[in-house]
C-alpha positions as CSV (number, residue, x, y, z in Angstrom):
1,Q,8.2,18.2,-4.5
2,V,6.7,15.3,-3.0
3,Q,6.2,12.4,-5.5
4,L,4.3,8.8,-5.0
5,V,4.9,6.3,-7.8
6,E,2.4,3.3,-7.2
7,S,2.9,-0.1,-9.4
8,G,2.5,-3.8,-9.2
9,G,-1.5,-3.7,-9.4
10,G,-2.9,-6.4,-12.0
11,L,-6.0,-8.9,-12.5
12,V,-5.7,-12.0,-10.7
13,H,-7.9,-15.0,-9.5
14,A,-8.8,-15.3,-6.1
15,G,-6.4,-17.0,-4.2
16,G,-3.6,-15.5,-6.0
17,S,-1.0,-13.2,-5.0
18,L,0.7,-9.7,-6.0
19,R,3.4,-7.5,-5.0
20,L,2.7,-3.9,-4.8
21,S,5.6,-1.0,-4.7
22,C,5.4,2.4,-4.3
23,A,8.5,4.7,-5.1
24,A,8.7,7.7,-3.1
25,S,11.0,11.2,-3.7
26,G,10.8,14.7,-2.3
27,F,11.1,13.8,1.1
28,T,13.7,12.2,3.5
29,F,11.8,8.9,3.0
30,S,13.6,7.0,6.0
31,K,12.3,9.5,8.5
32,Y,8.2,8.6,7.9
33,A,6.2,5.6,8.6
34,M,4.4,4.8,5.7
35,S,0.9,3.2,4.7
36,W,-0.7,1.6,1.9
37,Y,-4.5,2.4,1.4
38,R,-7.3,1.5,-1.0
39,Q,-10.3,2.6,-2.5
40,A,-12.9,0.4,-3.8
41,P,-15.4,1.9,-6.0
42,G,-18.1,3.7,-4.1
43,K,-16.1,3.4,-0.5
44,E,-14.2,5.7,1.2
45,R,-10.7,5.0,0.8
46,E,-9.3,2.7,3.6
47,L,-5.6,2.3,5.7
48,V,-4.6,-1.2,4.9
49,A,-0.9,-1.4,6.7
50,T,1.4,0.9,8.1
51,I,5.1,0.6,8.5
52,P,7.4,2.2,10.8
53,S,10.3,4.4,9.5
54,V,12.8,2.0,11.5
55,G,12.4,-1.3,13.3
56,G,9.5,-1.6,15.3
57,S,6.1,-3.1,14.4
58,T,3.5,-3.1,11.3
59,I,0.1,-2.6,11.8
60,Y,-2.7,-4.0,9.8
61,A,-6.5,-3.6,9.0
62,D,-8.1,-6.7,10.4
63,S,-9.5,-7.7,6.5
64,V,-6.2,-8.0,5.3
65,K,-4.3,-9.4,8.3
66,G,-2.4,-12.5,7.8
67,R,-2.6,-12.2,4.3
68,F,-0.7,-8.9,3.4
69,T,2.8,-8.1,4.5
70,I,4.2,-4.6,4.0
71,S,8.1,-3.8,4.1
72,R,10.5,-1.2,3.0
73,D,14.0,-0.8,1.6
74,N,15.2,2.9,2.8
75,G,18.0,2.4,0.4
76,K,15.8,2.7,-2.6
77,N,13.1,5.1,-1.2
78,T,10.3,2.1,-1.7
79,V,7.7,0.4,0.1
80,Y,6.0,-2.6,-1.1
81,L,2.9,-4.8,-0.2
82,Q,3.0,-8.3,-0.4
83,M,-0.4,-9.6,-0.9
84,N,-0.9,-13.5,-0.9
85,S,-4.9,-15.1,-0.8
86,L,-6.3,-12.5,-2.1
87,K,-10.3,-12.1,-2.3
88,P,-12.3,-10.6,-4.4
89,E,-13.3,-7.9,-1.8
90,D,-9.8,-6.6,-2.1
91,T,-10.6,-5.3,-5.8
92,A,-9.7,-1.3,-5.4
93,V,-7.3,1.1,-6.2
94,Y,-4.0,0.6,-3.9
95,Y,-2.2,4.0,-2.7
96,C,1.0,4.9,-0.4
97,N,1.4,7.8,1.8
98,L,2.3,8.6,5.2
99,P,-0.1,7.6,7.7
100,G,-3.6,8.9,8.6
101,R,-3.0,12.7,9.5
102,S,0.1,13.2,8.3
103,A,-0.3,11.9,4.9
104,F,0.3,14.3,2.3
105,D,-2.1,16.6,0.1
106,S,-0.6,15.3,-3.0
107,W,-1.2,11.7,-3.7
108,G,-0.2,9.2,-6.6
109,Q,-1.8,8.0,-9.3
110,G,-2.3,4.4,-7.4
111,T,-2.3,0.5,-9.0
112,Q,-5.6,-1.4,-9.6
113,V,-5.9,-4.5,-8.5
114,T,-8.6,-6.5,-9.7
115,V,-9.3,-10.0,-7.8
116,S,-11.7,-12.3,-9.8
117,S,-13.9,-15.0,-8.2
């Protein structure tokens, strides 16, 4: 049974930083690329960043490029999202899952990030 548990969100001022974590279980984590997504109120879920299973290049949405960094620890079955220089428009619930069409049907509860101006 796949489980994705996101944590690390919170309330920060614009310009601040947060580090999100996603603990994964129920599948062979090290064999899969992983992504972070976010969904703001009234908006579609957006793919934010993707990291391959081992090595290779990370991919970022233009809106977060240069500010967010995705990383992973295959020994801990965990993927991270370091978010710096946060902006009010980064306010959303953040989720992890496999990228794009590979995403599991079951999503975690997400973690709320709120950036005040």
